[in-house]
Biopython code that builds the backbone (N, CA, C, O; Angstrom):
import numpy as np
from Bio.PDB.StructureBuilder import StructureBuilder

atoms = [
    (1, "MET", "N", (-18.168, 13.567, -22.581)),
    (1, "MET", "CA", (-17.712, 12.234, -22.247)),
    (1, "MET", "C", (-16.539, 12.337, -21.282)),
    (1, "MET", "O", (-15.659, 13.183, -21.439)),
    (2, "ALA", "N", (-16.542, 11.473, -20.295)),
    (2, "ALA", "CA", (-15.502, 11.474, -19.277)),
    (2, "ALA", "C", (-14.191, 10.964, -19.843)),
    (2, "ALA", "O", (-14.182, 10.180, -20.792)),
    (3, "ASP", "N", (-13.092, 11.402, -19.267)),
    (3, "ASP", "CA", (-11.785, 10.900, -19.672)),
    (3, "ASP", "C", (-11.600, 9.480, -19.165)),
    (3, "ASP", "O", (-11.864, 9.183, -18.000)),
    (4, "VAL", "N", (-11.148, 8.614, -20.047)),
    (4, "VAL", "CA", (-10.894, 7.222, -19.691)),
    (4, "VAL", "C", (-9.506, 6.866, -20.198)),
    (4, "VAL", "O", (-9.144, 7.193, -21.328)),
    (5, "THR", "N", (-8.734, 6.195, -19.357)),
    (5, "THR", "CA", (-7.416, 5.722, -19.739)),
    (5, "THR", "C", (-7.358, 4.225, -19.517)),
    (5, "THR", "O", (-7.752, 3.732, -18.460)),
    (6, "VAL", "N", (-6.863, 3.495, -20.522)),
    (6, "VAL", "CA", (-6.645, 2.056, -20.394)),
    (6, "VAL", "C", (-5.149, 1.833, -20.519)),
    (6, "VAL", "O", (-4.545, 2.162, -21.540)),
    (7, "THR", "N", (-4.553, 1.269, -19.467)),
    (7, "THR", "CA", (-3.124, 1.005, -19.437)),
    (7, "THR", "C", (-2.893, -0.491, -19.521)),
    (7, "THR", "O", (-3.459, -1.258, -18.743)),
    (8, "ILE", "N", (-2.057, -0.906, -20.469)),
    (8, "ILE", "CA", (-1.718, -2.317, -20.615)),
    (8, "ILE", "C", (-0.525, -2.592, -19.712)),
    (8, "ILE", "O", (0.550, -2.025, -19.907)),
    (9, "ARG", "N", (-0.711, -3.454, -18.733)),
    (9, "ARG", "CA", (0.377, -3.786, -17.814)),
    (9, "ARG", "C", (1.173, -4.950, -18.378)),
    (9, "ARG", "O", (0.595, -5.920, -18.867)),
    (10, "ASP", "N", (2.492, -4.860, -18.314)),
    (10, "ASP", "CA", (3.345, -5.947, -18.790)),
    (10, "ASP", "C", (2.917, -7.255, -18.148)),
    (10, "ASP", "O", (2.908, -7.381, -16.923)),
    (11, "ASN", "N", (2.566, -8.224, -18.973)),
    (11, "ASN", "CA", (2.190, -9.552, -18.497)),
    (11, "ASN", "C", (1.114, -9.519, -17.422)),
    (11, "ASN", "O", (1.070, -10.375, -16.538)),
    (12, "GLY", "N", (0.255, -8.525, -17.513)),
    (12, "GLY", "CA", (-0.815, -8.387, -16.533)),
    (12, "GLY", "C", (-2.094, -7.891, -17.190)),
    (12, "GLY", "O", (-2.271, -8.030, -18.400)),
    (13, "PRO", "N", (-2.974, -7.319, -16.402)),
    (13, "PRO", "CA", (-4.295, -6.926, -16.899)),
    (13, "PRO", "C", (-4.289, -5.587, -17.630)),
    (13, "PRO", "O", (-3.275, -4.892, -17.703)),
    (14, "TYR", "N", (-5.453, -5.257, -18.162)),
    (14, "TYR", "CA", (-5.722, -3.911, -18.648)),
    (14, "TYR", "C", (-6.251, -3.139, -17.445)),
    (14, "TYR", "O", (-7.241, -3.554, -16.842)),
    (15, "VAL", "N", (-5.622, -2.037, -17.085)),
    (15, "VAL", "CA", (-6.093, -1.218, -15.971)),
    (15, "VAL", "C", (-6.881, -0.053, -16.558)),
    (15, "VAL", "O", (-6.359, 0.729, -17.353)),
    (16, "VAL", "N", (-8.134, 0.051, -16.161)),
    (16, "VAL", "CA", (-9.046, 1.071, -16.681)),
    (16, "VAL", "C", (-9.265, 2.126, -15.597)),
    (16, "VAL", "O", (-9.618, 1.808, -14.462)),
    (17, "LYS", "N", (-9.048, 3.387, -15.974)),
    (17, "LYS", "CA", (-9.294, 4.503, -15.065)),
    (17, "LYS", "C", (-10.320, 5.401, -15.710)),
    (17, "LYS", "O", (-10.068, 5.989, -16.762)),
    (18, "GLY", "N", (-11.468, 5.510, -15.089)),
    (18, "GLY", "CA", (-12.543, 6.336, -15.618)),
    (18, "GLY", "C", (-13.846, 5.555, -15.642)),
    (18, "GLY", "O", (-13.878, 4.355, -15.369)),
    (19, "THR", "N", (-14.903, 6.250, -15.970)),
    (19, "THR", "CA", (-16.223, 5.640, -15.997)),
    (19, "THR", "C", (-16.530, 5.151, -17.401)),
    (19, "THR", "O", (-16.475, 5.923, -18.358)),
    (20, "ILE", "N", (-16.857, 3.859, -17.527)),
    (20, "ILE", "CA", (-17.210, 3.280, -18.820)),
    (20, "ILE", "C", (-18.469, 2.436, -18.684)),
    (20, "ILE", "O", (-18.879, 2.083, -17.579)),
    (21, "ASN", "N", (-19.070, 2.121, -19.811)),
    (21, "ASN", "CA", (-20.141, 1.130, -19.866)),
    (21, "ASN", "C", (-19.516, -0.153, -20.379)),
    (21, "ASN", "O", (-18.903, -0.162, -21.447)),
    (22, "LEU", "N", (-19.662, -1.227, -19.635)),
    (22, "LEU", "CA", (-19.103, -2.519, -20.007)),
    (22, "LEU", "C", (-20.259, -3.484, -20.201)),
    (22, "LEU", "O", (-21.129, -3.599, -19.337)),
    (23, "VAL", "N", (-20.269, -4.177, -21.332)),
    (23, "VAL", "CA", (-21.333, -5.142, -21.606)),
    (23, "VAL", "C", (-20.699, -6.488, -21.939)),
    (23, "VAL", "O", (-19.588, -6.553, -22.465)),
    (24, "ASP", "N", (-21.431, -7.573, -21.620)),
    (24, "ASP", "CA", (-20.923, -8.908, -21.917)),
    (24, "ASP", "C", (-21.218, -9.273, -23.374)),
    (24, "ASP", "O", (-21.757, -8.459, -24.124)),
    (25, "ALA", "N", (-20.867, -10.485, -23.766)),
    (25, "ALA", "CA", (-21.019, -10.929, -25.151)),
    (25, "ALA", "C", (-22.472, -10.938, -25.618)),
    (25, "ALA", "O", (-22.743, -10.893, -26.818)),
    (26, "GLU", "N", (-23.394, -10.995, -24.680)),
    (26, "GLU", "CA", (-24.818, -11.007, -25.025)),
    (26, "GLU", "C", (-25.451, -9.623, -24.938)),
    (26, "GLU", "O", (-26.656, -9.473, -25.140)),
    (27, "GLY", "N", (-24.639, -8.613, -24.638)),
    (27, "GLY", "CA", (-25.144, -7.253, -24.554)),
    (27, "GLY", "C", (-25.669, -6.848, -23.198)),
    (27, "GLY", "O", (-26.232, -5.763, -23.052)),
    (28, "ASN", "N", (-25.495, -7.706, -22.194)),
    (28, "ASN", "CA", (-25.955, -7.390, -20.843)),
    (28, "ASN", "C", (-24.937, -6.494, -20.139)),
    (28, "ASN", "O", (-23.733, -6.711, -20.269)),
    (29, "PRO", "N", (-25.406, -5.492, -19.396)),
    (29, "PRO", "CA", (-24.465, -4.629, -18.684)),
    (29, "PRO", "C", (-23.744, -5.380, -17.569)),
    (29, "PRO", "O", (-24.326, -6.214, -16.877)),
    (30, "VAL", "N", (-22.463, -5.061, -17.417)),
    (30, "VAL", "CA", (-21.652, -5.602, -16.328)),
    (30, "VAL", "C", (-21.503, -4.492, -15.300)),
    (30, "VAL", "O", (-21.081, -3.385, -15.635)),
    (31, "VAL", "N", (-21.843, -4.779, -14.060)),
    (31, "VAL", "CA", (-21.783, -3.778, -12.999)),
    (31, "VAL", "C", (-20.331, -3.520, -12.622)),
    (31, "VAL", "O", (-19.575, -4.445, -12.325)),
    (32, "ILE", "N", (-19.958, -2.249, -12.640)),
    (32, "ILE", "CA", (-18.617, -1.811, -12.242)),
    (32, "ILE", "C", (-18.801, -0.875, -11.061)),
    (32, "ILE", "O", (-19.489, 0.141, -11.156)),
    (33, "GLU", "N", (-18.181, -1.230, -9.955)),
    (33, "GLU", "CA", (-18.387, -0.453, -8.733)),
    (33, "GLU", "C", (-17.250, 0.512, -8.424)),
    (33, "GLU", "O", (-17.263, 1.171, -7.384)),
    (34, "ARG", "N", (-16.259, 0.603, -9.325)),
    (34, "ARG", "CA", (-15.110, 1.464, -9.064)),
    (34, "ARG", "C", (-14.777, 2.266, -10.314)),
    (34, "ARG", "O", (-15.208, 1.920, -11.414)),
    (35, "GLU", "N", (-14.016, 3.327, -10.143)),
    (35, "GLU", "CA", (-13.546, 4.095, -11.299)),
    (35, "GLU", "C", (-12.186, 3.628, -11.769)),
    (35, "GLU", "O", (-11.750, 4.011, -12.855)),
    (36, "VAL", "N", (-11.497, 2.807, -10.980)),
    (36, "VAL", "CA", (-10.242, 2.190, -11.391)),
    (36, "VAL", "C", (-10.399, 0.694, -11.164)),
    (36, "VAL", "O", (-10.673, 0.249, -10.049)),
    (37, "PHE", "N", (-10.222, -0.081, -12.237)),
    (37, "PHE", "CA", (-10.365, -1.529, -12.125)),
    (37, "PHE", "C", (-9.511, -2.196, -13.187)),
    (37, "PHE", "O", (-9.053, -1.548, -14.128)),
    (38, "ALA", "N", (-9.301, -3.493, -13.032)),
    (38, "ALA", "CA", (-8.449, -4.241, -13.952)),
    (38, "ALA", "C", (-9.257, -5.324, -14.654)),
    (38, "ALA", "O", (-10.007, -6.071, -14.026)),
    (39, "LEU", "N", (-9.086, -5.392, -15.973)),
    (39, "LEU", "CA", (-9.745, -6.418, -16.776)),
    (39, "LEU", "C", (-8.747, -7.533, -17.079)),
    (39, "LEU", "O", (-7.601, -7.268, -17.440)),
    (40, "CYS", "N", (-9.188, -8.768, -16.931)),
    (40, "CYS", "CA", (-8.348, -9.939, -17.148)),
    (40, "CYS", "C", (-7.897, -10.026, -18.603)),
    (40, "CYS", "O", (-8.684, -9.803, -19.522)),
    (41, "ARG", "N", (-6.636, -10.348, -18.797)),
    (41, "ARG", "CA", (-6.079, -10.576, -20.123)),
    (41, "ARG", "C", (-5.583, -12.003, -20.284)),
    (41, "ARG", "O", (-5.402, -12.469, -21.409)),
    (42, "CYS", "N", (-5.360, -12.705, -19.176)),
    (42, "CYS", "CA", (-4.761, -14.039, -19.252)),
    (42, "CYS", "C", (-5.790, -15.138, -19.455)),
    (42, "CYS", "O", (-5.451, -16.237, -19.893)),
    (43, "GLY", "N", (-7.053, -14.845, -19.136)),
    (43, "GLY", "CA", (-8.105, -15.843, -19.274)),
    (43, "GLY", "C", (-8.262, -16.744, -18.066)),
    (43, "GLY", "O", (-9.146, -17.601, -18.054)),
    (44, "GLY", "N", (-7.430, -16.574, -17.050)),
    (44, "GLY", "CA", (-7.462, -17.468, -15.898)),
    (44, "GLY", "C", (-8.226, -16.964, -14.688)),
    (44, "GLY", "O", (-8.385, -17.701, -13.715)),
    (45, "SER", "N", (-8.700, -15.737, -14.722)),
    (45, "SER", "CA", (-9.387, -15.162, -13.569)),
    (45, "SER", "C", (-10.668, -15.918, -13.242)),
    (45, "SER", "O", (-11.408, -16.330, -14.135)),
    (46, "SER", "N", (-10.915, -16.094, -11.955)),
    (46, "SER", "CA", (-12.185, -16.697, -11.540)),
    (46, "SER", "C", (-13.247, -15.618, -11.336)),
    (46, "SER", "O", (-14.368, -15.915, -10.924)),
    (47, "ASN", "N", (-12.893, -14.375, -11.624)),
    (47, "ASN", "CA", (-13.797, -13.242, -11.470)),
    (47, "ASN", "C", (-13.933, -12.483, -12.798)),
    (47, "ASN", "O", (-14.055, -11.258, -12.800)),
    (48, "LYS", "N", (-13.913, -13.200, -13.915)),
    (48, "LYS", "CA", (-13.982, -12.560, -15.237)),
    (48, "LYS", "C", (-15.224, -11.685, -15.357)),
    (48, "LYS", "O", (-16.279, -12.049, -14.837)),
    (49, "PRO", "N", (-15.125, -10.571, -16.012)),
    (49, "PRO", "CA", (-14.017, -10.113, -16.829)),
    (49, "PRO", "C", (-12.941, -9.385, -16.041)),
    (49, "PRO", "O", (-12.005, -8.843, -16.628)),
    (50, "PHE", "N", (-13.062, -9.365, -14.726)),
    (50, "PHE", "CA", (-12.120, -8.629, -13.899)),
    (50, "PHE", "C", (-10.926, -9.495, -13.507)),
    (50, "PHE", "O", (-11.041, -10.714, -13.385)),
    (51, "CYS", "N", (-9.794, -8.855, -13.313)),
    (51, "CYS", "CA", (-8.555, -9.536, -12.937)),
    (51, "CYS", "C", (-8.598, -9.916, -11.458)),
    (51, "CYS", "O", (-9.048, -9.135, -10.619)),
    (52, "ASP", "N", (-8.121, -11.131, -11.148)),
    (52, "ASP", "CA", (-7.999, -11.543, -9.751)),
    (52, "ASP", "C", (-6.553, -11.888, -9.378)),
    (52, "ASP", "O", (-6.302, -12.447, -8.310)),
    (53, "GLY", "N", (-5.605, -11.554, -10.257)),
    (53, "GLY", "CA", (-4.187, -11.798, -9.984)),
    (53, "GLY", "C", (-3.676, -13.143, -10.458)),
    (53, "GLY", "O", (-2.501, -13.452, -10.259)),
    (54, "THR", "N", (-4.519, -13.952, -11.078)),
    (54, "THR", "CA", (-4.109, -15.279, -11.542)),
    (54, "THR", "C", (-2.939, -15.212, -12.520)),
    (54, "THR", "O", (-2.121, -16.131, -12.557)),
    (55, "HIS", "N", (-2.844, -14.142, -13.313)),
    (55, "HIS", "CA", (-1.776, -14.019, -14.301)),
    (55, "HIS", "C", (-0.394, -14.226, -13.684)),
    (55, "HIS", "O", (0.484, -14.823, -14.308)),
    (56, "SER", "N", (-0.204, -13.738, -12.473)),
    (56, "SER", "CA", (1.106, -13.872, -11.834)),
    (56, "SER", "C", (1.360, -15.295, -11.346)),
    (56, "SER", "O", (2.515, -15.700, -11.212)),
    (57, "LYS", "N", (0.310, -16.054, -11.080)),
    (57, "LYS", "CA", (0.449, -17.438, -10.607)),
    (57, "LYS", "C", (0.682, -18.417, -11.752)),
    (57, "LYS", "O", (1.294, -19.466, -11.552)),
    (58, "ILE", "N", (0.196, -18.082, -12.960)),
    (58, "ILE", "CA", (0.293, -19.018, -14.085)),
    (58, "ILE", "C", (1.400, -18.656, -15.071)),
    (58, "ILE", "O", (1.575, -19.339, -16.080)),
    (59, "GLY", "N", (2.142, -17.597, -14.792)),
    (59, "GLY", "CA", (3.237, -17.203, -15.671)),
    (59, "GLY", "C", (2.789, -16.624, -17.002)),
    (59, "GLY", "O", (3.444, -16.828, -18.024)),
    (60, "PHE", "N", (1.685, -15.910, -16.992)),
    (60, "PHE", "CA", (1.145, -15.312, -18.217)),
    (60, "PHE", "C", (2.173, -14.395, -18.868)),
    (60, "PHE", "O", (2.783, -13.559, -18.202)),
    (61, "GLU", "N", (2.358, -14.559, -20.175)),
    (61, "GLU", "CA", (3.194, -13.655, -20.955)),
    (61, "GLU", "C", (2.321, -12.990, -21.995)),
    (61, "GLU", "O", (1.678, -13.665, -22.799)),
    (62, "ALA", "N", (2.296, -11.683, -21.982)),
    (62, "ALA", "CA", (1.452, -10.921, -22.890)),
    (62, "ALA", "C", (1.846, -11.161, -24.337)),
    (62, "ALA", "O", (3.022, -11.347, -24.649)),
    (63, "ALA", "N", (0.859, -11.154, -25.215)),
    (63, "ALA", "CA", (1.106, -11.381, -26.640)),
    (63, "ALA", "C", (2.060, -10.347, -27.220)),
    (63, "ALA", "O", (2.905, -10.689, -28.047)),
    (64, "THR", "N", (1.944, -9.095, -26.805)),
    (64, "THR", "CA", (2.837, -8.079, -27.356)),
    (64, "THR", "C", (4.281, -8.371, -26.986)),
    (64, "THR", "O", (5.188, -8.105, -27.774)),
    (65, "ARG", "N", (4.500, -8.903, -25.822)),
    (65, "ARG", "CA", (5.851, -9.273, -25.401)),
    (65, "ARG", "C", (6.341, -10.437, -26.255)),
    (65, "ARG", "O", (7.489, -10.433, -26.699)),
    (66, "ALA", "N", (5.498, -11.423, -26.489)),
    (66, "ALA", "CA", (5.886, -12.585, -27.278)),
    (66, "ALA", "C", (6.212, -12.187, -28.714)),
    (66, "ALA", "O", (7.146, -12.725, -29.310)),
    (67, "VAL", "N", (5.449, -11.249, -29.273)),
    (67, "VAL", "CA", (5.694, -10.796, -30.639)),
    (67, "VAL", "C", (7.054, -10.123, -30.722)),
    (67, "VAL", "O", (7.809, -10.378, -31.661)),
    (68, "LYS", "N", (7.379, -9.281, -29.772)),
    (68, "LYS", "CA", (8.678, -8.601, -29.775)),
    (68, "LYS", "C", (9.812, -9.607, -29.683)),
    (68, "LYS", "O", (10.827, -9.452, -30.362)),
    (69, "GLN", "N", (9.658, -10.647, -28.847)),
    (69, "GLN", "CA", (10.702, -11.659, -28.707)),
    (69, "GLN", "C", (10.859, -12.436, -29.998)),
    (69, "GLN", "O", (11.988, -12.719, -30.400)),
    (70, "ALA", "N", (9.768, -12.794, -30.667)),
    (70, "ALA", "CA", (9.833, -13.538, -31.924)),
    (70, "ALA", "C", (10.514, -12.711, -33.010)),
    (70, "ALA", "O", (11.313, -13.236, -33.785)),
    (71, "GLU", "N", (10.198, -11.415, -33.065)),
    (71, "GLU", "CA", (10.825, -10.547, -34.067)),
    (71, "GLU", "C", (12.316, -10.425, -33.837)),
    (71, "GLU", "O", (13.088, -10.393, -34.795)),
    (72, "ALA", "N", (12.739, -10.357, -32.577)),
    (72, "ALA", "CA", (14.155, -10.233, -32.237)),
    (72, "ALA", "C", (14.930, -11.490, -32.617)),
    (72, "ALA", "O", (16.101, -11.413, -32.989)),
    (73, "GLN", "N", (14.274, -12.651, -32.521)),
    (73, "GLN", "CA", (14.929, -13.918, -32.832)),
    (73, "GLN", "C", (14.921, -14.196, -34.330)),
    (73, "GLN", "O", (15.737, -14.972, -34.827)),
    (74, "GLY", "N", (13.982, -13.549, -35.059)),
    (74, "GLY", "CA", (13.652, -13.784, -36.426)),
    (74, "GLY", "C", (14.632, -13.740, -37.468)),
    (74, "GLY", "O", (14.301, -13.950, -38.635)),
]
sb = StructureBuilder()
sb.init_structure("model")
sb.init_model(0)
sb.init_chain("A")
sb.init_seg("    ")
for serial, (resi, resn, name, xyz) in enumerate(atoms, 1):
    if name == "N":
        sb.init_residue(resn, " ", resi, " ")
    sb.init_atom(name, np.array(xyz, "f"), 0.0, 1.0, " ", f" {name:<3s}", serial, name[0])
structure = sb.get_structure()
């Protein structure tokens, strides 16, 4: 199996490096044309499941960041 790394970007997408099989909710394969690509985390991309940069336009804050802030205020 090939090495795959998924990096969670602060308030941004999941960046995937490596070859993977990606399937949609119905089990259909999603064509991936690159070995490095970004998956949308904000839900606003017009190119889902891939990131199109919308997160930076809508002020997306990652859940992990929000959890840390809530714990600090707690």
